MOPAC internal coordinates of N, CA, C and O (Angstrom, degrees):
PM7 1SCF
backbone

  N    0.0000 0     0.00 0     0.00 0    0    0    0
  C    1.4447 1     0.00 0     0.00 0    1    0    0
  C    1.5325 1   109.23 1     0.00 0    2    1    0
  O    1.2310 1   120.45 1   -47.57 1    3    2    1
  N    1.3000 1   116.74 1   132.43 1    3    2    1
  C    1.4588 1   123.02 1  -179.82 1    5    3    2
  C    1.5210 1   109.75 1   -80.00 1    6    5    3
  O    1.2310 1   120.74 1   -40.52 1    7    6    5
  N    1.3171 1   116.19 1   139.48 1    7    6    5
  C    1.4534 1   121.67 1   177.30 1    9    7    6
  C    1.5215 1   110.33 1   -83.99 1   10    9    7
  O    1.2310 1   120.44 1   -28.95 1   11   10    9
  N    1.3160 1   116.76 1   151.05 1   11   10    9
  C    1.4592 1   120.67 1   171.09 1   13   11   10
  C    1.5172 1   107.82 1   -77.17 1   14   13   11
  O    1.2310 1   120.47 1   -18.79 1   15   14   13
  N    1.3143 1   116.71 1   161.21 1   15   14   13
  C    1.4617 1   119.33 1   178.37 1   17   15   14
  C    1.5237 1   110.08 1   -62.15 1   18   17   15
  O    1.2310 1   120.13 1   142.28 1   19   18   17
  N    1.3217 1   117.35 1   -37.72 1   19   18   17
  C    1.4667 1   120.39 1  -179.83 1   21   19   18
  C    1.5311 1   111.40 1   -62.72 1   22   21   19
  O    1.2310 1   120.08 1   134.93 1   23   22   21
  N    1.3251 1   117.46 1   -45.07 1   23   22   21
  C    1.4679 1   119.21 1   179.35 1   25   23   22
  C    1.5321 1   110.53 1   -68.96 1   26   25   23
  O    1.2310 1   120.10 1   146.03 1   27   26   25
  N    1.3350 1   117.41 1   -33.97 1   27   26   25
  C    1.4656 1   120.94 1   176.66 1   29   27   26
  C    1.5237 1   110.52 1   -64.70 1   30   29   27
  O    1.2310 1   120.29 1   140.20 1   31   30   29
  N    1.3192 1   117.06 1   -39.80 1   31   30   29
  C    1.4667 1   120.72 1   177.99 1   33   31   30
  C    1.5286 1   110.60 1   -64.50 1   34   33   31
  O    1.2310 1   120.22 1   141.12 1   35   34   33
  N    1.3225 1   117.18 1   -38.88 1   35   34   33
  C    1.4604 1   121.16 1   178.19 1   37   35   34
  C    1.5286 1   110.59 1   -62.70 1   38   37   35
  O    1.2310 1   120.48 1   135.93 1   39   38   37
  N    1.3147 1   116.69 1   -44.07 1   39   38   37
  C    1.4720 1   121.03 1   177.71 1   41   39   38
  C    1.5262 1   110.12 1   -62.89 1   42   41   39
  O    1.2310 1   120.41 1   136.16 1   43   42   41
  N    1.3269 1   116.82 1   -43.84 1   43   42   41
  C    1.4622 1   120.43 1   179.18 1   45   43   42
  C    1.5251 1   111.27 1   -62.31 1   46   45   43
  O    1.2310 1   120.07 1   142.24 1   47   46   45
  N    1.3236 1   117.47 1   -37.76 1   47   46   45
  C    1.4646 1   120.26 1   177.24 1   49   47   46
  C    1.5268 1   111.20 1   -64.99 1   50   49   47
  O    1.2310 1   120.40 1   141.17 1   51   50   49
  N    1.3337 1   116.83 1   -38.83 1   51   50   49
  C    1.4651 1   119.84 1   176.02 1   53   51   50
  C    1.5301 1   109.97 1   -63.03 1   54   53   51
  O    1.2310 1   120.78 1   140.23 1   55   54   53
  N    1.3125 1   116.11 1   -39.77 1   55   54   53
  C    1.4666 1   119.97 1   177.78 1   57   55   54
  C    1.5229 1   110.97 1   -65.97 1   58   57   55
  O    1.2310 1   120.15 1   142.07 1   59   58   57
  N    1.3200 1   117.31 1   -37.93 1   59   58   57
  C    1.4588 1   120.98 1   177.54 1   61   59   58
  C    1.5287 1   110.75 1   -64.97 1   62   61   59
  O    1.2310 1   120.30 1   139.56 1   63   62   61
  N    1.3220 1   117.03 1   -40.44 1   63   62   61
  C    1.4646 1   120.54 1   177.22 1   65   63   62
  C    1.5304 1   109.43 1   -59.32 1   66   65   63
  O    1.2310 1   120.59 1   135.09 1   67   66   65
  N    1.3357 1   116.49 1   -44.91 1   67   66   65
  C    1.4589 1   119.62 1   177.90 1   69   67   66
  C    1.5251 1   110.51 1   -61.94 1   70   69   67
  O    1.2310 1   120.65 1   134.71 1   71   70   69
  N    1.3174 1   116.37 1   -45.29 1   71   70   69
  C    1.4592 1   121.07 1  -178.81 1   73   71   70
  C    1.5242 1   110.88 1   -59.66 1   74   73   71
  O    1.2310 1   120.56 1   138.02 1   75   74   73
  N    1.3169 1   116.53 1   -41.98 1   75   74   73
  C    1.4634 1   120.86 1  -178.54 1   77   75   74
  C    1.5245 1   111.98 1   -70.33 1   78   77   75
  O    1.2310 1   120.11 1   160.42 1   79   78   77
  N    1.3266 1   117.40 1   -19.58 1   79   78   77
  C    1.4634 1   120.00 1   179.14 1   81   79   78
  C    1.5268 1   112.41 1   -79.73 1   82   81   79
  O    1.2310 1   120.44 1   169.66 1   83   82   81
  N    1.3218 1   116.76 1   -10.34 1   83   82   81
  C    1.4648 1   121.67 1   179.90 1   85   83   82
  C    1.5224 1   108.09 1  -107.54 1   86   85   83
  O    1.2310 1   120.98 1   -77.42 1   87   86   85
  N    1.3343 1   115.73 1   102.58 1   87   86   85
  C    1.4667 1   120.77 1  -174.48 1   89   87   86
  C    1.5273 1   113.02 1   -56.44 1   90   89   87
  O    1.2310 1   120.39 1   138.93 1   91   90   89
  N    1.3156 1   116.87 1   -41.07 1   91   90   89
  C    1.4620 1   120.10 1  -178.38 1   93   91   90
  C    1.5336 1   111.11 1   -69.64 1   94   93   91
  O    1.2310 1   120.94 1   133.63 1   95   94   93
  N    1.3083 1   115.81 1   -46.37 1   95   94   93
  C    1.4661 1   119.88 1  -175.69 1   97   95   94
  C    1.5253 1   112.07 1   -70.16 1   98   97   95
  O    1.2310 1   119.95 1   141.90 1   99   98   97
  N    1.3272 1   117.70 1   -38.10 1   99   98   97
  C    1.4668 1   118.80 1   178.24 1  101   99   98
  C    1.5228 1   109.81 1   -65.31 1  102  101   99
  O    1.2310 1   120.30 1   147.76 1  103  102  101
  N    1.3299 1   117.04 1   -32.24 1  103  102  101
  C    1.4614 1   120.24 1   175.21 1  105  103  102
  C    1.5203 1   111.87 1   -64.45 1  106  105  103
  O    1.2310 1   120.88 1   139.67 1  107  106  105
  N    1.3239 1   115.91 1   -40.33 1  107  106  105
  C    1.4707 1   120.31 1   177.15 1  109  107  106
  C    1.5242 1   109.41 1   -64.66 1  110  109  107
  O    1.2310 1   120.19 1   134.81 1  111  110  109
  N    1.3293 1   117.24 1   -45.19 1  111  110  109
  C    1.4648 1   121.35 1   179.38 1  113  111  110
  C    1.5182 1   111.01 1   -59.77 1  114  113  111
  O    1.2310 1   120.63 1   131.99 1  115  114  113
  N    1.3197 1   116.40 1   -48.01 1  115  114  113
  C    1.4619 1   120.04 1  -178.51 1  117  115  114
  C    1.5231 1   110.99 1   -65.18 1  118  117  115
  O    1.2310 1   120.33 1   141.92 1  119  118  117
  N    1.3258 1   116.97 1   -38.08 1  119  118  117
  C    1.4572 1   120.04 1   177.12 1  121  119  118
  C    1.5145 1   112.37 1   -66.61 1  122  121  119
  O    1.2310 1   120.64 1   142.60 1  123  122  121
  N    1.3108 1   116.38 1   -37.40 1  123  122  121
  C    1.4606 1   121.30 1  -179.84 1  125  123  122
  C    1.5240 1   111.69 1   -69.99 1  126  125  123
  O    1.2310 1   120.85 1   138.54 1  127  126  125
  N    1.3323 1   115.98 1   -41.46 1  127  126  125
  C    1.4565 1   120.03 1  -176.37 1  129  127  126
  C    1.5198 1   113.51 1   -90.72 1  130  129  127
  O    1.2310 1   120.69 1   161.76 1  131  130  129
  N    1.3402 1   116.29 1   -18.24 1  131  130  129
  C    1.4579 1   119.82 1  -176.06 1  133  131  130
  C    1.5194 1   112.64 1    78.52 1  134  133  131
  O    1.2310 1   120.56 1  -170.01 1  135  134  133
  N    1.3304 1   116.53 1     9.99 1  135  134  133
  C    1.4642 1   120.74 1  -178.26 1  137  135  134
  C    1.5237 1   110.60 1   -77.35 1  138  137  135
  O    1.2310 1   121.13 1   -36.21 1  139  138  137
  N    1.3279 1   115.44 1   143.79 1  139  138  137
  C    1.4618 1   121.50 1   173.78 1  141  139  138
  C    1.5265 1   108.39 1   -96.81 1  142  141  139
  O    1.2310 1   120.39 1    -9.01 1  143  142  141
  N    1.3263 1   116.86 1   170.99 1  143  142  141
  C    1.4697 1   119.62 1   177.08 1  145  143  142
  C    1.5201 1   110.90 1   -61.69 1  146  145  143
  O    1.2310 1   120.43 1   141.80 1  147  146  145
  N    1.3203 1   116.78 1   -38.20 1  147  146  145
  C    1.4640 1   120.49 1   178.50 1  149  147  146
  C    1.5267 1   110.40 1   -64.33 1  150  149  147
  O    1.2310 1   121.09 1   139.19 1  151  150  149
  N    1.3139 1   115.52 1   -40.81 1  151  150  149
  C    1.4715 1   119.87 1   179.53 1  153  151  150
  C    1.5194 1   110.44 1   -64.47 1  154  153  151
  O    1.2310 1   120.17 1   142.97 1  155  154  153
  N    1.3325 1   117.28 1   -37.03 1  155  154  153
  C    1.4650 1   120.38 1   177.54 1  157  155  154
  C    1.5200 1   110.86 1   -60.08 1  158  157  155
  O    1.2310 1   120.74 1   135.17 1  159  158  157
  N    1.3116 1   116.19 1   -44.83 1  159  158  157
  C    1.4728 1   119.96 1  -179.85 1  161  159  158
  C    1.5212 1   110.79 1   -63.12 1  162  161  159
  O    1.2310 1   120.31 1   139.50 1  163  162  161
  N    1.3152 1   117.02 1   -40.50 1  163  162  161
  C    1.4598 1   120.79 1  -177.76 1  165  163  162
  C    1.5238 1   112.76 1   -74.78 1  166  165  163
  O    1.2310 1   120.19 1   152.55 1  167  166  165
  N    1.3221 1   117.23 1   -27.45 1  167  166  165
  C    1.4606 1   121.45 1  -171.36 1  169  167  166
  C    1.5231 1   114.41 1   -87.24 1  170  169  167
  O    1.2310 1   119.68 1   173.75 1  171  170  169
  N    1.3212 1   118.23 1    -6.25 1  171  170  169
  C    1.4660 1   119.30 1  -175.83 1  173  171  170
  C    1.5246 1   113.18 1   -64.38 1  174  173  171
  O    1.2310 1   119.99 1   164.89 1  175  174  173
  N    1.3089 1   117.63 1   -15.11 1  175  174  173
  C    1.4684 1   122.14 1   177.30 1  177  175  174
  C    1.5330 1   112.54 1   -91.67 1  178  177  175
  O    1.2310 1   120.38 1   174.91 1  179  178  177
  N    1.3273 1   116.88 1    -5.09 1  179  178  177
  C    1.4636 1   122.21 1  -174.00 1  181  179  178
  C    1.5341 1   110.72 1   -96.56 1  182  181  179
  O    1.2310 1   119.69 1   -67.06 1  183  182  181
  N    1.3352 1   118.20 1   112.94 1  183  182  181
  C    1.4704 1   120.70 1  -179.80 1  185  183  182
  C    1.5279 1   113.22 1   -58.45 1  186  185  183
  O    1.2310 1   119.89 1   147.09 1  187  186  185
  N    1.3315 1   117.82 1   -32.91 1  187  186  185
  C    1.4661 1   120.33 1   178.17 1  189  187  186
  C    1.5257 1   110.57 1   -65.44 1  190  189  187
  O    1.2310 1   120.30 1   137.71 1  191  190  189
  N    1.3186 1   117.02 1   -42.29 1  191  190  189
  C    1.4553 1   120.98 1   177.51 1  193  191  190
  C    1.5256 1   110.49 1   -64.27 1  194  193  191
  O    1.2310 1   120.37 1   135.95 1  195  194  193
  N    1.3284 1   116.89 1   -44.05 1  195  194  193
  C    1.4611 1   120.17 1   178.88 1  197  195  194
  C    1.5241 1   110.86 1   -60.95 1  198  197  195
  O    1.2310 1   120.52 1   144.47 1  199  198  197
  N    1.3242 1   116.62 1   -35.53 1  199  198  197
  C    1.4667 1   119.97 1   174.39 1  201  199  198
  C    1.5149 1   111.38 1   -62.77 1  202  201  199
  O    1.2310 1   120.39 1   142.55 1  203  202  201
  N    1.3386 1   116.86 1   -37.45 1  203  202  201
  C    1.4676 1   119.45 1   179.62 1  205  203  202
  C    1.5288 1   111.10 1   -68.66 1  206  205  203
  O    1.2310 1   120.24 1   148.12 1  207  206  205
  N    1.3250 1   117.14 1   -31.88 1  207  206  205
  C    1.4663 1   120.60 1   175.37 1  209  207  206
  C    1.5289 1   109.04 1   -62.19 1  210  209  207
  O    1.2310 1   120.98 1   132.57 1  211  210  209
  N    1.3283 1   115.74 1   -47.43 1  211  210  209
  C    1.4630 1   119.53 1   179.62 1  213  211  210
  C    1.5229 1   111.40 1   -65.96 1  214  213  211
  O    1.2310 1   120.00 1   139.61 1  215  214  213
  N    1.3301 1   117.60 1   -40.39 1  215  214  213
  C    1.4724 1   120.38 1   176.72 1  217  215  214
  C    1.5257 1   110.21 1   -55.65 1  218  217  215
  O    1.2310 1   120.60 1   135.90 1  219  218  217
  N    1.3125 1   116.46 1   -44.10 1  219  218  217
  C    1.4580 1   121.28 1  -178.46 1  221  219  218
  C    1.5298 1   110.74 1   -63.57 1  222  221  219
  O    1.2310 1   120.47 1   129.43 1  223  222  221
  N    1.3123 1   116.70 1   -50.57 1  223  222  221
  C    1.4682 1   120.16 1  -178.04 1  225  223  222
  C    1.5237 1   111.10 1   -63.97 1  226  225  223
  O    1.2310 1   120.32 1   143.31 1  227  226  225
  N    1.3231 1   117.00 1   -36.69 1  227  226  225
  C    1.4614 1   120.83 1  -178.43 1  229  227  226
  C    1.5311 1   113.16 1   -70.50 1  230  229  227
  O    1.2310 1   119.81 1   172.41 1  231  230  229
  N    1.3291 1   117.98 1    -7.59 1  231  230  229
  C    1.4674 1   120.71 1   178.40 1  233  231  230
  C    1.5273 1   112.57 1   -69.60 1  234  233  231
  O    1.2310 1   119.95 1   160.75 1  235  234  233
  N    1.3324 1   117.69 1   -19.25 1  235  234  233
  C    1.4591 1   120.06 1  -175.06 1  237  235  234
  C    1.5309 1   109.26 1  -138.10 1  238  237  235
  O    1.2310 1   120.57 1   -58.59 1  239  238  237
  N    1.3187 1   116.52 1   121.41 1  239  238  237
  C    1.4674 1   120.91 1  -179.10 1  241  239  238
  C    1.5218 1   111.75 1   -57.65 1  242  241  239
  O    1.2310 1   120.12 1   143.65 1  243  242  241
  N    1.3152 1   117.38 1   -36.35 1  243  242  241
  C    1.4660 1   120.55 1  -179.86 1  245  243  242
  C    1.5293 1   110.67 1   -64.40 1  246  245  243
  O    1.2310 1   120.52 1   142.72 1  247  246  245
  N    1.3348 1   116.61 1   -37.28 1  247  246  245
  C    1.4644 1   119.87 1   177.20 1  249  247  246
  C    1.5185 1   110.30 1   -66.01 1  250  249  247
  O    1.2310 1   120.31 1   137.25 1  251  250  249
  N    1.3223 1   117.01 1   -42.75 1  251  250  249
  C    1.4689 1   121.06 1   179.01 1  253  251  250
  C    1.5208 1   109.77 1   -59.57 1  254  253  251
  O    1.2310 1   120.73 1   131.62 1  255  254  253
  N    1.3220 1   116.20 1   -48.38 1  255  254  253
  C    1.4619 1   120.18 1  -178.76 1  257  255  254
  C    1.5265 1   111.73 1   -62.55 1  258  257  255
  O    1.2310 1   120.30 1   135.04 1  259  258  257
  N    1.3193 1   117.03 1   -44.96 1  259  258  257
  C    1.4705 1   120.66 1  -179.72 1  261  259  258
  C    1.5207 1   111.19 1   -64.38 1  262  261  259
  O    1.2310 1   120.59 1   136.76 1  263  262  261
  N    1.3123 1   116.48 1   -43.24 1  263  262  261
  C    1.4634 1   121.46 1   179.72 1  265  263  262
  C    1.5248 1   110.62 1   -62.54 1  266  265  263
  O    1.2310 1   120.71 1   130.98 1  267  266  265
  N    1.3047 1   116.24 1   -49.02 1  267  266  265
  C    1.4684 1   120.54 1  -177.65 1  269  267  266
  C    1.5232 1   111.37 1   -63.97 1  270  269  267
  O    1.2310 1   120.69 1   139.53 1  271  270  269
  N    1.3194 1   116.29 1   -40.47 1  271  270  269
  C    1.4637 1   119.41 1   178.52 1  273  271  270
  C    1.5334 1   110.44 1   -63.98 1  274  273  271
  O    1.2310 1   120.52 1   134.93 1  275  274  273
  N    1.3116 1   116.61 1   -45.07 1  275  274  273
  C    1.4605 1   120.98 1  -178.22 1  277  275  274
  C    1.5207 1   112.67 1   -67.11 1  278  277  275
  O    1.2310 1   120.45 1   146.52 1  279  278  277
  N    1.3356 1   116.74 1   -33.48 1  279  278  277
  C    1.4577 1   120.97 1  -175.59 1  281  279  278
  C    1.5333 1   113.29 1   -99.83 1  282  281  279
  O    1.2310 1   120.53 1  -179.89 1  283  282  281
  N    1.3270 1   116.59 1     0.11 1  283  282  281
  C    1.4635 1   120.02 1   178.91 1  285  283  282
  C    1.5190 1   113.22 1    68.31 1  286  285  283
  O    1.2310 1   120.87 1  -144.12 1  287  286  285
  N    1.3318 1   115.93 1    35.88 1  287  286  285
  C    1.4687 1   121.65 1  -178.72 1  289  287  286
  C    1.5187 1   110.25 1  -105.91 1  290  289  287
  O    1.2310 1   120.98 1   -29.92 1  291  290  289
  N    1.3043 1   115.72 1   150.08 1  291  290  289
  C    1.4584 1   120.78 1   170.16 1  293  291  290
  C    1.5233 1   107.56 1   -66.71 1  294  293  291
  O    1.2310 1   120.07 1   -36.45 1  295  294  293
  N    1.3191 1   117.48 1   143.55 1  295  294  293
  C    1.4680 1   120.59 1  -173.72 1  297  295  294
  C    1.5233 1   113.62 1   -66.60 1  298  297  295
  O    1.2310 1   119.37 1   165.65 1  299  298  297
  N    1.3103 1   118.81 1   -14.35 1  299  298  297
  C    1.4610 1   120.60 1   178.04 1  301  299  298
  C    1.5300 1   112.49 1   -88.60 1  302  301  299
  O    1.2310 1   119.93 1   167.79 1  303  302  301
  N    1.3220 1   117.74 1   -12.21 1  303  302  301
  C    1.4650 1   120.01 1  -174.43 1  305  303  302
  C    1.5263 1   114.85 1   -65.56 1  306  305  303
  O    1.2310 1   118.07 1   138.86 1  307  306  305
  N    1.3282 1   121.28 1   -41.14 1  307  306  305
  C    1.4700 1   117.72 1   178.39 1  309  307  306
  C    1.5359 1   112.75 1   -58.57 1  310  309  307
  O    1.2310 1   120.36 1   138.97 1  311  310  309
  N    1.3193 1   116.92 1   -41.03 1  311  310  309
  C    1.4670 1   119.56 1   179.37 1  313  311  310
  C    1.5336 1   110.76 1   -68.18 1  314  313  311
  O    1.2310 1   120.28 1   138.11 1  315  314  313
  N    1.3108 1   117.08 1   -41.89 1  315  314  313
  C    1.4604 1   120.33 1   178.54 1  317  315  314
  C    1.5200 1   111.22 1   -65.86 1  318  317  315
  O    1.2310 1   120.70 1   142.02 1  319  318  317
  N    1.3399 1   116.28 1   -37.98 1  319  318  317
  C    1.4630 1   120.19 1   177.68 1  321  319  318
  C    1.5214 1   110.33 1   -65.28 1  322  321  319
  O    1.2310 1   120.41 1   139.45 1  323  322  321
  N    1.3287 1   116.83 1   -40.55 1  323  322  321
  C    1.4663 1   120.01 1   179.43 1  325  323  322
  C    1.5132 1   110.93 1   -60.99 1  326  325  323
  O    1.2310 1   120.69 1   140.65 1  327  326  325
  N    1.3231 1   116.29 1   -39.35 1  327  326  325
  C    1.4700 1   120.56 1   179.89 1  329  327  326
  C    1.5250 1   111.58 1   -65.46 1  330  329  327
  O    1.2310 1   120.04 1   154.69 1  331  330  329
  N    1.3289 1   117.53 1   -25.31 1  331  330  329
  C    1.4638 1   121.35 1  -177.83 1  333  331  330
  C    1.5290 1   113.23 1   -89.23 1  334  333  331
  O    1.2310 1   120.32 1   173.44 1  335  334  333
  N    1.3186 1   117.00 1    -6.56 1  335  334  333
  C    1.4669 1   120.83 1   179.76 1  337  335  334
  C    1.5295 1   110.45 1  -100.60 1  338  337  335
  O    1.2310 1   120.00 1   -19.47 1  339  338  337
  N    1.3320 1   117.61 1   160.53 1  339  338  337
  C    1.4599 1   120.44 1   179.95 1  341  339  338
  C    1.5205 1   112.38 1   -53.65 1  342  341  339
  O    1.2310 1   120.49 1   -46.94 1  343  342  341
  N    1.3298 1   116.68 1   133.06 1  343  342  341
  C    1.4525 1   122.95 1   179.19 1  345  343  342
  C    1.5036 1   114.28 1    84.84 1  346  345  343
  O    1.2310 1   119.92 1  -177.79 1  347  346  345
  N    1.3149 1   117.76 1     2.21 1  347  346  345
  C    1.4532 1   120.90 1  -176.46 1  349  347  346
  C    1.5158 1   115.28 1   -95.49 1  350  349  347
  O    1.2310 1   120.58 1  -174.60 1  351  350  349
  N    1.3124 1   116.50 1     5.40 1  351  350  349
  C    1.4566 1   119.70 1  -179.17 1  353  351  350
  C    1.5111 1   110.81 1   -65.68 1  354  353  351
  O    1.2310 1   121.00 1   -36.72 1  355  354  353
  N    1.3143 1   115.70 1   143.28 1  355  354  353
  C    1.4711 1   121.05 1   175.42 1  357  355  354
  C    1.5283 1   108.30 1   -76.78 1  358  357  355
  O    1.2310 1   120.74 1   -50.86 1  359  358  357
  N    1.3043 1   116.18 1   129.14 1  359  358  357
  C    1.4617 1   121.24 1   178.49 1  361  359  358
  C    1.5208 1   108.53 1   -99.24 1  362  361  359
  O    1.2310 1   120.86 1   -51.28 1  363  362  361
  N    1.3098 1   115.96 1   128.72 1  363  362  361
  C    1.4592 1   121.29 1   177.67 1  365  363  362
  C    1.5202 1   107.67 1  -113.76 1  366  365  363
  O    1.2310 1   120.23 1   -68.38 1  367  366  365
  N    1.3052 1   117.17 1   111.62 1  367  366  365
  C    1.4592 1   122.15 1  -174.38 1  369  367  366
  C    1.5124 1   113.17 1   -88.45 1  370  369  367
  O    1.2310 1   119.56 1  -179.71 1  371  370  369
  N    1.3151 1   118.45 1     0.29 1  371  370  369
  C    1.4616 1   119.83 1  -178.79 1  373  371  370
  C    1.4963 1   111.46 1   -96.91 1  374  373  371
  O    1.2310 1   120.10 1   180.00 1  375  374  373

């Protein structure tokens, strides 16, 4: 079942909350994206930014598992949410 953009944004926000609770990992995210704490607060309404949060977490299976366990999410939801946000379409080059 495909998620709506609104439900995908909600999942991404839960993932962001988890990310922000990990001091080391949020530092890596902010360093990678160049985002400041102020920018994080302002960007929570931006679907593109929320997609980047999911992109970051989806880079490591351990992060996905930890996030989903902490937030009470099914482990497939971050990937499904990413697909429902801008830029998350699967590209098939064949």
